[in-house]
MITIRO-490665 format. One record per residue (C-alpha): residue number from 1; residue in one letter; x, y, z. Coordinates in nm, 2 decimals, always signed. Example, Ala and Ser with C-alpha at 12.3 -4.5 7.8 and 13.67 -1.06 7.14 Angstrom:
num,residuo,c1,c2,c3
1,A,+1.23,-0.45,+0.78
2,S,+1.37,-0.11,+0.71
***
This chain:
num,residuo,c1,c2,c3
1,X,+19.23,+4.92,+20.57
2,X,+18.88,+4.88,+20.70
3,X,+18.64,+5.10,+20.50
4,X,+18.29,+5.19,+20.61
5,X,+18.07,+5.24,+20.30
6,X,+17.75,+5.43,+20.34
7,X,+17.46,+5.47,+20.10
8,X,+17.09,+5.50,+20.16
9,X,+16.99,+5.22,+19.93
10,X,+17.15,+4.87,+19.95
11,X,+17.01,+4.75,+19.61
12,X,+17.06,+4.86,+19.25
13,X,+16.82,+5.15,+19.24
14,X,+17.01,+5.38,+19.02
15,X,+17.35,+5.52,+18.91
16,X,+17.46,+5.61,+19.26
17,X,+17.40,+5.25,+19.38
18,X,+17.59,+5.11,+19.08
19,X,+17.89,+5.32,+19.17
20,X,+17.85,+5.23,+19.54
21,X,+17.86,+4.85,+19.48
22,X,+18.13,+4.88,+19.22
23,X,+18.35,+5.07,+19.47
24,X,+18.28,+4.79,+19.72
25,X,+18.38,+4.52,+19.47
26,X,+18.70,+4.69,+19.39
27,X,+18.80,+4.76,+19.75
28,X,+18.73,+4.40,+19.84
29,X,+18.93,+4.27,+19.55
30,X,+19.22,+4.48,+19.66
31,X,+19.22,+4.32,+20.00
32,X,+19.04,+4.59,+20.21
33,X,+18.79,+4.50,+20.48
34,X,+18.44,+4.65,+20.44
35,X,+18.14,+4.73,+20.66
36,X,+17.82,+4.89,+20.54
37,X,+17.56,+5.13,+20.67
38,X,+17.23,+5.18,+20.48
39,X,+16.85,+5.17,+20.51
40,X,+16.63,+4.86,+20.55
41,X,+16.44,+4.79,+20.23
42,X,+16.26,+4.47,+20.09
43,X,+16.49,+4.48,+19.79
44,X,+16.82,+4.50,+19.98
45,X,+17.10,+4.26,+19.91
46,X,+17.20,+4.04,+20.21
47,X,+17.45,+4.20,+20.45
48,X,+17.60,+4.09,+20.78
49,X,+17.57,+4.46,+20.89
50,X,+17.20,+4.50,+20.82
51,X,+17.11,+4.49,+21.19
52,X,+17.27,+4.84,+21.21
53,X,+17.07,+4.98,+20.91
54,X,+16.81,+5.25,+20.98
55,X,+16.44,+5.18,+20.95
56,X,+16.27,+5.22,+20.61
57,X,+16.09,+5.54,+20.53
58,X,+15.89,+5.60,+20.21
59,X,+15.87,+5.96,+20.09
60,X,+15.64,+5.88,+19.80
61,X,+15.38,+5.62,+19.94
62,X,+15.35,+5.77,+20.29
63,X,+15.06,+5.55,+20.40
64,X,+14.98,+5.74,+20.72
65,X,+15.03,+6.08,+20.90
66,X,+15.27,+5.93,+21.16
67,X,+15.48,+5.78,+20.88
68,X,+15.48,+6.11,+20.69
69,X,+15.59,+6.30,+21.01
70,X,+15.86,+6.04,+21.07
71,X,+15.98,+6.08,+20.71
72,X,+15.98,+6.46,+20.73
73,X,+16.18,+6.45,+21.05
74,X,+16.43,+6.21,+20.90
75,X,+16.51,+6.47,+20.63
76,X,+16.61,+6.73,+20.89
77,X,+16.79,+6.51,+21.15
78,X,+16.79,+6.14,+21.23
79,X,+16.87,+6.05,+21.59
80,X,+16.82,+5.68,+21.49
81,X,+17.08,+5.70,+21.22
82,X,+17.33,+5.85,+21.47
83,X,+17.26,+5.58,+21.73
84,X,+17.28,+5.29,+21.49
85,X,+17.60,+5.42,+21.32
86,X,+17.76,+5.47,+21.66
87,X,+17.69,+5.11,+21.74
88,X,+17.84,+5.00,+21.41
89,X,+18.15,+5.20,+21.46
90,X,+18.20,+5.06,+21.81
91,X,+18.17,+4.71,+21.67
92,X,+18.37,+4.74,+21.35
93,X,+18.62,+5.03,+21.42
94,X,+18.66,+5.14,+21.06
95,X,+18.97,+5.34,+20.96
96,X,+18.77,+5.56,+20.71
97,X,+18.42,+5.62,+20.60
98,X,+18.33,+5.66,+20.23
99,X,+17.98,+5.82,+20.19
100,X,+17.77,+5.81,+19.87
101,X,+17.40,+5.91,+19.86
102,X,+17.28,+5.98,+20.22
103,X,+17.03,+6.26,+20.18
104,X,+16.68,+6.23,+20.33
105,X,+16.67,+5.86,+20.41
106,X,+16.98,+5.87,+20.63
107,X,+17.06,+6.24,+20.64
108,X,+17.39,+6.42,+20.71
109,X,+17.32,+6.38,+21.09
110,X,+17.56,+6.09,+21.08
111,X,+17.85,+6.33,+21.00
112,X,+17.90,+6.46,+21.36
113,X,+17.90,+6.09,+21.48
114,X,+18.18,+6.01,+21.24
115,X,+18.38,+6.32,+21.35
116,X,+18.32,+6.24,+21.72
117,X,+18.46,+5.89,+21.67
118,X,+18.76,+6.03,+21.48
119,X,+18.67,+5.85,+21.15
120,X,+18.80,+6.04,+20.85
121,X,+18.52,+6.10,+20.59
122,X,+18.53,+6.09,+20.21
123,X,+18.21,+6.17,+20.02
124,X,+18.13,+6.10,+19.65
125,X,+17.90,+6.36,+19.51
126,X,+17.64,+6.21,+19.28
127,X,+17.43,+6.53,+19.23
128,X,+17.41,+6.90,+19.33
129,X,+17.23,+6.85,+19.66
130,X,+17.48,+7.06,+19.86
131,X,+17.39,+7.35,+19.63
132,X,+17.03,+7.28,+19.52
133,X,+16.74,+7.18,+19.76
134,X,+16.60,+6.95,+19.49
135,X,+16.94,+6.80,+19.37
136,X,+16.91,+6.90,+19.00
137,X,+16.96,+7.27,+18.93
138,X,+16.63,+7.23,+18.74
139,X,+16.30,+7.41,+18.81
140,X,+15.98,+7.48,+18.62
141,X,+16.11,+7.31,+18.31
142,X,+16.45,+7.49,+18.29
143,X,+16.80,+7.50,+18.44
144,X,+16.80,+7.70,+18.76
145,X,+17.09,+7.81,+18.98
146,X,+16.90,+8.06,+19.20
147,X,+16.97,+7.87,+19.53
148,X,+17.35,+7.84,+19.47
149,X,+17.54,+8.04,+19.72
150,X,+17.29,+7.98,+20.00
151,X,+16.98,+8.16,+19.87
152,X,+16.76,+7.85,+19.94
153,X,+16.44,+8.06,+19.98
154,X,+16.41,+8.05,+19.61
155,X,+16.31,+7.68,+19.64
156,X,+16.00,+7.79,+19.84
157,X,+15.92,+8.09,+19.62
158,X,+15.91,+7.87,+19.31
159,X,+15.77,+7.56,+19.46
160,X,+16.06,+7.36,+19.33
161,X,+15.99,+7.04,+19.53
162,X,+15.70,+6.85,+19.37
163,X,+15.52,+7.19,+19.29
164,X,+15.43,+7.20,+19.66
165,X,+15.48,+7.50,+19.90
166,X,+15.49,+7.26,+20.20
167,X,+15.75,+7.03,+20.06
168,X,+15.95,+7.32,+19.92
169,X,+15.94,+7.49,+20.26
170,X,+16.07,+7.17,+20.42
171,X,+16.36,+7.14,+20.17
172,X,+16.44,+7.51,+20.23
173,X,+16.46,+7.45,+20.60
174,X,+16.66,+7.13,+20.55
175,X,+16.93,+7.32,+20.34
176,X,+16.94,+7.61,+20.58
177,X,+16.98,+7.38,+20.88
178,X,+17.24,+7.14,+20.73
179,X,+17.45,+7.39,+20.53
180,X,+17.42,+7.72,+20.73
181,X,+17.32,+7.67,+21.09
182,X,+17.49,+7.34,+21.17
183,X,+17.75,+7.33,+20.89
184,X,+17.72,+6.95,+20.89
185,X,+17.92,+6.90,+20.58
186,X,+18.22,+7.07,+20.74
187,X,+18.29,+6.72,+20.88
188,X,+18.37,+6.58,+20.53
189,X,+18.74,+6.58,+20.48
190,X,+18.74,+6.52,+20.10
191,X,+18.46,+6.55,+19.85
192,X,+18.50,+6.33,+19.53
193,X,+18.37,+6.51,+19.22
194,X,+18.31,+6.26,+18.94
195,X,+18.31,+6.55,+18.68
196,X,+18.51,+6.87,+18.63
197,X,+18.18,+7.05,+18.58
198,X,+18.05,+6.95,+18.92
199,X,+18.38,+7.03,+19.08
200,X,+18.37,+7.38,+18.94
201,X,+18.01,+7.43,+19.07
202,X,+18.10,+7.30,+19.41
203,X,+18.36,+7.58,+19.46
204,X,+18.06,+7.80,+19.55
205,X,+18.01,+7.60,+19.87
206,X,+18.33,+7.42,+19.95
207,X,+18.70,+7.53,+19.95
208,X,+18.88,+7.40,+19.65
209,X,+19.13,+7.21,+19.87
210,X,+18.86,+6.97,+19.98
211,X,+18.73,+6.90,+19.62
212,X,+18.90,+6.63,+19.42
213,X,+18.82,+6.52,+19.07
214,X,+18.78,+6.14,+19.03
215,X,+18.55,+5.98,+18.77
216,X,+18.33,+5.69,+18.88
217,X,+18.45,+5.34,+18.84
218,X,+18.30,+5.11,+18.57
219,X,+18.39,+4.77,+18.46
220,X,+18.41,+4.68,+18.09
221,X,+18.12,+4.47,+17.98
222,X,+18.14,+4.20,+17.71
223,X,+18.14,+4.37,+17.37
224,X,+17.85,+4.35,+17.12
225,X,+17.80,+4.01,+16.96
226,X,+17.73,+4.17,+16.63
227,X,+17.91,+4.50,+16.55
228,X,+17.62,+4.63,+16.34
229,X,+17.25,+4.57,+16.35
230,X,+17.04,+4.61,+16.04
231,X,+16.72,+4.72,+16.22
232,X,+16.85,+5.07,+16.33
233,X,+16.75,+5.03,+16.70
234,X,+16.81,+5.33,+16.93
235,X,+16.80,+5.30,+17.30
236,X,+16.73,+5.54,+17.58
237,X,+16.78,+5.41,+17.94
238,X,+16.71,+5.61,+18.25
239,X,+16.45,+5.79,+18.46
240,X,+16.14,+5.91,+18.28
241,X,+16.12,+6.27,+18.41
242,X,+16.10,+6.61,+18.25
243,X,+16.46,+6.71,+18.31
244,X,+16.58,+6.40,+18.11
245,X,+16.45,+6.55,+17.79
246,X,+16.23,+6.26,+17.67
247,X,+15.97,+6.50,+17.53
248,X,+16.24,+6.64,+17.30
249,X,+16.34,+6.29,+17.20
250,X,+15.98,+6.20,+17.10
251,X,+15.95,+6.51,+16.89
252,X,+16.27,+6.43,+16.72
253,X,+16.15,+6.07,+16.64
254,X,+15.84,+6.17,+16.45
255,X,+15.86,+6.02,+16.10
256,X,+16.21,+5.88,+16.17
257,X,+16.28,+5.54,+16.01
258,X,+16.42,+5.39,+16.34
259,X,+16.29,+5.20,+16.64
260,X,+16.35,+5.36,+16.97
261,X,+16.33,+5.15,+17.29
262,X,+16.27,+5.35,+17.61
263,X,+16.39,+5.17,+17.92
264,X,+16.30,+5.30,+18.26
265,X,+16.02,+5.44,+18.47
266,X,+15.93,+5.78,+18.62
267,X,+15.67,+6.05,+18.67
268,X,+15.67,+6.17,+18.31
269,X,+15.58,+5.83,+18.17
270,X,+15.20,+5.89,+18.14
271,X,+15.26,+6.21,+17.94
272,X,+15.52,+6.04,+17.72
273,X,+15.30,+5.74,+17.64
274,X,+15.00,+5.96,+17.56
275,X,+15.22,+6.18,+17.34
276,X,+15.34,+5.88,+17.15
277,X,+14.98,+5.75,+17.11
278,X,+14.85,+6.09,+16.99
279,X,+15.13,+6.13,+16.74
280,X,+15.12,+5.77,+16.61
281,X,+15.48,+5.71,+16.71
282,X,+15.47,+5.34,+16.64
283,X,+15.85,+5.34,+16.63
284,X,+15.87,+5.40,+17.01
285,X,+15.84,+5.12,+17.26
286,X,+15.82,+5.18,+17.64
287,X,+15.98,+4.88,+17.80
288,X,+15.96,+4.99,+18.16
289,X,+16.22,+4.88,+18.42
290,X,+16.45,+4.60,+18.31
291,X,+16.72,+4.42,+18.51
292,X,+17.09,+4.51,+18.43
293,X,+17.16,+4.22,+18.20
294,X,+16.85,+4.28,+17.99
295,X,+16.95,+4.65,+17.96
296,X,+17.29,+4.55,+17.84
297,X,+17.14,+4.32,+17.58
298,X,+16.93,+4.60,+17.44
299,X,+17.23,+4.84,+17.43
300,X,+17.44,+4.57,+17.25
301,X,+17.17,+4.53,+16.99
302,X,+17.14,+4.91,+16.93
303,X,+17.31,+5.12,+16.67
304,X,+17.37,+5.38,+16.93
305,X,+17.21,+5.52,+17.25
306,X,+17.06,+5.86,+17.32
307,X,+17.07,+6.09,+17.62
308,X,+16.86,+6.41,+17.56
309,X,+16.90,+6.55,+17.91
310,X,+16.81,+6.91,+17.98
311,X,+16.97,+6.93,+18.33
312,X,+17.33,+6.93,+18.44
313,X,+17.41,+6.56,+18.42
314,X,+17.70,+6.45,+18.65
315,X,+17.91,+6.18,+18.50
316,X,+17.61,+6.00,+18.35
317,X,+17.60,+5.63,+18.42
318,X,+17.39,+5.58,+18.11
319,X,+17.67,+5.72,+17.89
320,X,+17.95,+5.52,+18.04
321,X,+17.76,+5.20,+18.04
322,X,+17.69,+5.25,+17.67
323,X,+18.06,+5.32,+17.62
324,X,+18.16,+5.00,+17.81
325,X,+17.94,+4.80,+17.56
326,X,+18.10,+4.96,+17.26
327,X,+17.81,+5.19,+17.17
328,X,+17.83,+5.56,+17.08
329,X,+17.60,+5.81,+17.24
330,X,+17.40,+6.10,+17.09
331,X,+17.36,+6.34,+17.39
332,X,+17.28,+6.69,+17.47
333,X,+17.56,+6.94,+17.52
334,X,+17.50,+7.03,+17.89
335,X,+17.66,+6.97,+18.23
336,X,+17.94,+6.72,+18.23
337,X,+17.81,+6.53,+17.92
338,X,+18.07,+6.69,+17.69
339,X,+18.35,+6.55,+17.92
340,X,+18.24,+6.20,+17.81
341,X,+18.07,+6.24,+17.47
342,X,+18.35,+6.39,+17.27
343,X,+18.18,+6.52,+16.96
344,X,+18.28,+6.32,+16.66
345,X,+18.49,+6.08,+16.86
346,X,+18.27,+5.89,+17.11
347,X,+17.94,+6.02,+16.99
348,X,+17.76,+6.33,+16.88
349,X,+17.62,+6.62,+17.08
350,X,+17.32,+6.85,+17.02
351,X,+17.18,+7.17,+17.17
352,X,+16.96,+7.08,+17.47
353,X,+16.59,+7.09,+17.40
354,X,+16.64,+7.13,+17.02
355,X,+16.45,+6.84,+16.86
356,X,+16.56,+6.93,+16.51
357,X,+16.93,+6.93,+16.61
358,X,+16.88,+6.59,+16.78
359,X,+16.70,+6.45,+16.48
360,X,+16.98,+6.56,+16.25
361,X,+17.25,+6.40,+16.47
362,X,+17.05,+6.07,+16.49
363,X,+17.00,+6.07,+16.11
364,X,+17.37,+6.13,+16.06
365,X,+17.46,+5.81,+16.24
366,X,+17.17,+5.61,+16.09
367,X,+17.29,+5.70,+15.74
368,X,+17.65,+5.62,+15.83
369,X,+17.64,+5.31,+16.06
370,X,+18.01,+5.26,+16.00
371,X,+18.08,+5.59,+16.17
372,X,+17.86,+5.49,+16.46
373,X,+18.06,+5.17,+16.50
374,X,+18.39,+5.35,+16.49
375,X,+18.27,+5.59,+16.76
376,X,+18.16,+5.29,+16.97
377,X,+18.51,+5.15,+16.94
378,X,+18.65,+5.48,+17.05
379,X,+18.41,+5.50,+17.34
380,X,+18.50,+5.15,+17.47
381,X,+18.87,+5.24,+17.45
382,X,+18.79,+5.56,+17.65
383,X,+18.65,+5.35,+17.93
384,X,+18.94,+5.11,+17.92
385,X,+19.20,+5.39,+17.94
386,X,+19.03,+5.63,+18.17
387,X,+18.74,+5.48,+18.37
388,X,+18.83,+5.12,+18.46
389,X,+18.89,+5.04,+18.83
390,X,+19.26,+4.94,+18.77
391,X,+19.32,+5.29,+18.63
392,X,+19.14,+5.48,+18.90
393,X,+19.21,+5.27,+19.21
394,X,+19.55,+5.44,+19.28
395,X,+19.38,+5.78,+19.27
396,X,+19.11,+5.66,+19.52
397,X,+19.39,+5.54,+19.75
398,X,+19.55,+5.88,+19.73
399,X,+19.22,+6.04,+19.83
400,X,+19.18,+5.81,+20.12
401,X,+19.54,+5.89,+20.23
402,X,+19.46,+6.26,+20.20
403,X,+19.16,+6.22,+20.43
404,X,+19.35,+6.01,+20.68
405,X,+19.63,+6.27,+20.69
406,X,+19.38,+6.56,+20.74
407,X,+19.21,+6.39,+21.03
408,X,+19.53,+6.33,+21.23
***
């Protein structure tokens, strides 16, 4: 089978890209032919299909008004993406398209092109974009589901996009155009939901017959060189933004006899660093962005990792990567996290935003490192039995078969 894989970034930017490239690796290893559609970017990996990629847009830097207008227009509808994808389809003639993260930089304007060319479409959902204009179900420092069910005007009323009326208005228009006026996602034959939690939420927008549960692939990494470390390292790895709960983590770390390494970048970093300075948190180190192998090395040397999220995480890559390395996770009890972090088995959970509860759970594992090791062994076994590609590949083929059958 020739599979067209689509994702807006063609480099390892985040969890969605890790899943995208892991899917490509598995499909190629199983003998499938692949073609790719993405966006040009200086950090892209080489691809023989890059001549079809859409031009780069930057929604953050935006150096000029013409560029800003181009970027804004791309969010709503991209004629360029449609033209370039049509050319790729004519050349490669894929049997099926598997979409990942396409919003904004590519846009769902490619969906009618796929349908017109009779290419069945499968789409893996990495967030809540089909329900929430800003992806996260998180607004003004708290979980928010006001827009679910098509009430997108709440995004504008509450300035959910970058605390800006203009950007929020544009996202409100985007959602109304794509989901209501044009029903672009009606061209998707099957949506892959990596968590049961997301699958249940998506029933508000999509009929249940088009929603299939399938966790994201991950490959087992080499286990820790030393099963226990005497220095009580704790690791957080991910985006530094308010919904990730780092402020709660820093409050929980005050006076704790443990070193916490914070890996990642994001808009909340200046506040977090200033908080750590003002509160003399000498046990917290901000390491910034690190390449994947360095991240793995830090996790291997940790007693456990922590995920203090305060939004609805969807099959957190940070959790499963920690599991694959044989490390337990202390995580907030929210979204899909309890589907992975089984309390007392693969880690410990705490009430979101509750620094005292988080502190107590971290202390519990620090005082009983043997228990942390045991949970890490369980976590690695969980990956081996339920999340490895060899386990999930047959289910992916069934989903592809379902899409092919629906499109006949």
